[in-house]
N, C-alpha and C positions, 0 to 999 in steps of 0.2 A: 931318573929312569932314560934308558935309551929306548927311542922309537923303534928300533929293530926288534924290541922285545913284544912289540905289539903290530905287526904287519897284520894285513887284511887276510893273509893266508893262515896266520896264526890265530887270528881272531874267528875265523871260520870252521878252523879245525877242531872237533868236539874234544880231543885230547889236549889242547893246548889253550882253549878257548877262556877258561876262568882266570888262569895265571896270565894270560896277555891283556885281558880286560881290566883286570886288578891293576896291571903295569900302566895301562894307558889312563885309568882313572886317577891315579897318582900322578901322572905326569902332567894331565891336561886340566885337572880341576883349578888350579891357580888361574890359568889363563880364562877357562869358561867362566868361573865365578866373577872375575872382574866383569867380564862382558855382560853377564847377567846383572850383576850389581849396579851397573850404570842404567839400567832399564827399569829395573825393579824397586830400586833405591836403598832397600833396607836389608841388613845382615840376614836376619832370620828367612824373610823371603826368599832371598838370593840363594841360601842353602837350600830350602825346599825345591825352588826351581831346578838347581843343579841337580839334586837327588833325581827328579823327575826326568830330566834331560838323560841320565845315565840310564834309568830304568827304560825309557824309550830306545835308547840305543842299543840296549842288551836285547830287547825283543825283536829289533829290527836288524841285527846284524847279518841274517841270512839274507836278507833282502838288498843288503849294500853291494851295490854293483860295480863300484870302483871308477864311476864317471867323474868324480871329483876326489880330493884329496880327504883323507880321514877326518883331518881337522876342520875342514869347509864343512863335510857333512854333520859333524857334531855342533858346529858353530850354528847351523841351520836348525837343527833339533833344539838348540838353547835358545835360539831368538824365537823360534815358534813357540816353545813352552814359556818364555817370559811374556810375549803378546798374549797368549792364552791367560796366563795369570792376571795379566792387565784388564783384561775383558772381563774376568770373574771378580775382580775388586768392587766393593759396593760403592755406589756413588750416592752419598749423603746430600741433602737438601741445604747444605751449610754455605755460607758465602765463600767467596775467594779469599777474604781475610783470614777467616777462620782455618780454611784449608792450609795456606801459607803458614799460618802460626803452626799448626799441627805438625807439618813437616819438618820446620824449623826446631820445635820443641823434640821431636823423635830423634833427628839427626844429631842433635847437641846430646842428648842422653844416650846416644848409640856408642858403645865403646869402641866400634871399628870406624868410626868417622874421625878422622884426625885432620879437617880442614880448618882452614881460617874462617874469618866472618865473611869474607867475600866468596869463599867456596860453599858456605853455608847457603848465601843468597844466590849463587850461581845454581845449586841444587834445589833450593826452593822453585827458582824460575823453570828448572827443567821439569820438576815435578807437575807444573801446570801444562805443560805440552801434551796433546792428544798422544797416544802410544806410537803411533808410526812415526809423526815428527820427533818424537824423543828419540827412537832408534836411529833415525836418519842424523840428527844431529850428533848424538854420542858417536856414532861410527866415523862421520866427517870431522868433527872437532876433537875429540880425544884420541880416536885412533887413526885419524888422519888416511881414511880410506877414500880410494878414489871412486869416483862416481861409477865407473865400469864395473869394478869390484863389488860395489853395492847392489849394482843393478842385477847381478848374477845371483847374489845371495838372497836378495828379497824378491827376485823376481818383478822387477818394477822397472820401468823405461828410465833413463838418465834424465830426461826433461822432467818426469815426476819427481825425481829424488832432488833435483836441483832446486823445484818450487818448493818441496818441503822444507829442505834445508833454509832457503831463504826466509820462509814464513817463520821457522822455529828461529831463527836468528833475530828477526824484526818483533817477535813476541818476548824473547829474552830481553833484547834492548829496552823495550816498553815497560818491561818488569823491573829493571833496573832504574829507568827514570821515575817510576813511581814509588820506588824504595829509596831514593838517593837523599 
């Protein structure tokens, strides 16, 4: 799809809104899905969060001021929906080992997970991180996003982001040491 098919003007115009929104969904779903999946871990959950993201975007189209790019606005909605999803997840009183085993078995049986044993171990380590650290780690490590960009996206200081990333890396390294 051509991004020109879903400009802000076309999305705000009632006569072209549905068609432009459909073009935007087709074009941006893969990118947003990838971002969401790194945060929520599992395919079905990522699909649900992606759907919620586009529903929120549809409802808020008239309020989009154009202060940022459309993709940045959608990414922020997706990030907020992902974090909301993580907050709603039940926390059982199971041990860390039980939790890690559960993540590993679920990822291994996930037809959309195609990683190696090392990737599986990395995903298990990432799953143990608190939500904010998980987001910061994913944005820095996988997306190679600069702290300044993250700061705008997450509305957090660069110093706090650096600290979160450092703590996340340290926890992941400790996880690998324990599972070596």
